[in-house]
C-alpha positions as CSV (number, residue, x, y, z in Angstrom):
1,M,-62.0,-6.6,96.5
2,K,-63.4,-9.2,94.0
3,R,-61.2,-11.4,91.8
4,I,-62.5,-11.4,88.2
5,F,-61.8,-13.9,85.4
6,F,-61.3,-13.5,81.7
7,G,-64.4,-14.3,79.6
8,K,-63.8,-13.1,76.1
9,Y,-62.8,-10.2,74.0
10,D,-64.7,-8.4,71.2
11,S,-63.5,-5.9,68.7
12,S,-66.8,-5.4,66.8
13,G,-67.7,-2.2,68.7
14,K,-67.0,1.3,67.6
15,F,-66.0,4.5,69.4
16,P,-68.2,7.6,68.7
17,D,-65.6,8.8,66.1
18,G,-65.8,5.5,64.2
19,R,-62.6,3.8,65.3
20,A,-62.8,0.1,66.2
21,K,-63.0,-0.6,69.9
22,L,-61.6,-3.5,71.9
23,D,-63.7,-4.7,74.8
24,V,-62.5,-7.3,77.2
25,Y,-65.2,-9.2,79.1
26,F,-64.7,-10.6,82.6
27,H,-66.9,-12.3,85.2
28,S,-66.6,-12.8,88.9
29,S,-67.2,-16.1,90.7
30,D,-70.6,-14.9,91.9
31,G,-71.8,-14.2,88.4
32,E,-71.3,-10.5,88.0
33,K,-70.1,-9.4,84.6
34,Y,-67.6,-6.6,83.7
35,V,-66.3,-5.0,80.5
36,W,-63.0,-3.3,80.1
37,T,-62.0,-1.1,77.2
38,P,-58.2,-0.9,77.7
39,D,-56.1,2.2,77.2
40,W,-53.5,1.3,74.6
41,E,-50.4,2.4,76.4
42,R,-51.2,1.4,80.0
43,G,-53.6,-1.3,79.0
44,T,-52.7,-3.5,76.1
45,R,-49.0,-2.9,75.5
46,H,-48.0,-2.7,79.1
47,L,-50.1,-5.7,80.0
48,F,-48.4,-7.8,77.3
49,L,-44.9,-6.7,78.5
50,E,-45.7,-7.2,82.1
51,A,-47.2,-10.7,81.5
52,Y,-44.0,-11.6,79.6
53,R,-41.8,-10.3,82.4
54,I,-43.8,-12.1,85.1
55,E,-43.6,-15.4,83.2
56,K,-39.9,-14.9,82.7
57,L,-39.4,-14.3,86.4
58,N,-41.6,-17.2,87.5
59,K,-40.5,-19.8,84.9
60,P,-37.4,-18.8,82.9
61,E,-37.7,-21.9,80.7
62,S,-41.5,-21.8,80.3
63,P,-43.0,-22.7,76.9
64,E,-45.3,-19.8,77.5
65,R,-42.4,-17.4,77.0
66,E,-41.9,-19.0,73.6
67,R,-45.6,-18.3,72.8
68,F,-45.1,-14.6,73.8
69,K,-42.1,-14.4,71.5
70,K,-44.1,-16.0,68.7
71,I,-46.9,-13.5,69.1
72,A,-44.4,-10.6,69.1
73,T,-42.8,-12.0,65.9
74,E,-46.2,-12.3,64.2
75,V,-46.9,-8.6,64.9
76,L,-43.5,-7.6,63.6
77,N,-43.9,-9.8,60.5
78,E,-47.3,-8.4,59.8
79,E,-45.9,-4.9,60.0
80,E,-43.0,-5.8,57.7
81,Q,-45.4,-7.1,55.1
82,K,-47.2,-3.8,55.0
83,K,-44.0,-1.9,54.0
84,E,-43.4,-1.2,50.3
85,P,-40.9,-3.7,49.0
86,I,-37.4,-2.5,48.4
87,N,-36.3,-2.5,44.8
88,F,-32.9,-4.2,45.4
89,R,-32.3,-4.7,41.7
90,M,-32.6,-1.0,41.1
91,L,-30.4,-0.2,44.0
92,A,-27.8,-2.8,43.0
93,I,-27.7,-1.5,39.4
94,Q,-27.4,2.1,40.4
95,L,-24.8,1.4,43.0
96,G,-22.8,-0.8,40.7
97,E,-22.9,1.9,38.0
98,G,-21.9,4.6,40.4
99,L,-19.0,2.6,41.9
100,K,-17.5,1.0,38.8
101,G,-15.1,3.9,38.1
102,Q,-14.4,4.7,41.8
103,T,-13.2,1.5,43.3
104,V,-11.7,-1.9,42.5
105,I,-13.0,-5.4,42.9
106,N,-10.8,-6.3,45.8
107,E,-12.0,-3.2,47.8
108,I,-15.6,-4.1,47.0
109,N,-15.1,-7.6,48.3
110,R,-13.0,-6.5,51.3
111,M,-15.7,-4.0,52.5
112,A,-18.5,-6.5,51.8
113,S,-16.7,-9.1,54.0
114,V,-16.5,-6.5,56.8
115,V,-20.1,-5.5,56.6
116,F,-21.9,-8.7,55.7
117,D,-21.8,-12.0,57.6
118,F,-22.6,-14.1,54.6
119,D,-20.9,-15.2,51.4
120,V,-21.7,-13.7,48.1
121,S,-23.7,-15.8,45.6
122,P,-23.6,-15.1,41.8
123,H,-26.5,-13.3,40.2
124,P,-25.6,-13.0,36.6
125,H,-27.1,-10.1,34.7
126,T,-26.6,-10.0,31.0
127,S,-26.9,-6.2,30.8
128,I,-24.1,-5.6,33.2
129,T,-20.7,-5.6,31.4
130,S,-18.4,-4.2,34.1
131,I,-16.9,-6.8,36.4
132,R,-17.0,-4.2,39.2
133,S,-20.7,-3.4,38.6
134,Q,-21.4,-7.2,38.6
135,T,-19.6,-7.7,41.8
136,V,-21.6,-5.0,43.5
137,Y,-24.8,-6.4,42.0
138,D,-24.0,-9.9,43.3
139,W,-23.4,-8.5,46.9
140,V,-26.6,-6.4,47.0
141,M,-28.8,-9.2,45.5
142,T,-27.3,-11.7,48.0
143,L,-28.1,-9.2,50.8
144,S,-31.7,-9.0,49.5
145,E,-32.1,-12.8,49.9
146,Q,-31.0,-12.9,53.6
147,P,-33.6,-13.9,56.2
148,I,-33.5,-10.5,58.0
149,S,-35.9,-7.5,58.2
150,Q,-36.0,-4.9,55.4
151,E,-34.8,-2.4,58.0
152,K,-31.7,-4.5,58.8
153,K,-31.0,-5.0,55.1
154,L,-31.1,-1.2,54.5
155,Q,-28.9,-0.6,57.5
156,L,-26.3,-3.1,56.1
157,L,-26.6,-1.7,52.6
158,K,-26.0,1.8,54.0
159,Q,-22.9,0.6,55.8
160,F,-21.6,-1.1,52.6
161,I,-22.2,2.1,50.6
162,D,-20.6,4.3,53.3
163,A,-17.5,2.0,53.4
164,L,-17.0,2.4,49.6
165,T,-17.8,6.1,49.1
166,P,-16.6,9.5,50.3
167,E,-18.9,11.5,52.6
168,D,-20.1,13.8,49.8
169,S,-21.0,11.0,47.4
170,P,-24.5,11.1,45.9
171,L,-24.5,7.3,46.1
172,R,-25.1,7.7,49.9
173,K,-28.6,9.0,49.1
174,L,-29.6,5.8,47.3
175,V,-30.8,4.0,50.4
176,R,-32.9,7.0,51.6
177,E,-34.4,7.3,48.1
178,G,-35.2,3.6,48.0
179,G,-33.3,2.8,44.8
180,G,-34.5,5.8,42.7
181,K,-38.2,5.1,43.1
């Protein structure tokens, strides 16, 4: 069995159906050349995961592990940027309007303090005249500014809405509808 060494990768090739192809080039110590077109599941994803696990096993404090994490974060961030932005202003206004006659300020703040792990910051809105609506607006807009994924923001917003509304409330559909878009 020969040991082969990484040479380069190239993604300029195409499959017969037109999809882009990833080719990985290797060479042996005696000069033979090889090309590998990896299977996505058993090839690329599994290889990345196994390489990370091996590095963790061999050198738990390795700077290479941090590089793996950085690459994984880059992938997640790139995917996050492709998602349609959430219209938090619309969600905040609709939720505030829907809740203003159903709850009190203390309950809004109490439930927010249970769901969120941050303090509220003011977001004055001249068109909001109800203090309850403004309180909801402030909490939702503060949530929108947190350095967490959109998915996590929506999860927290859903928990907040569920804590303040009965099970049959139409306000519970706001998160699924993306703020009435």
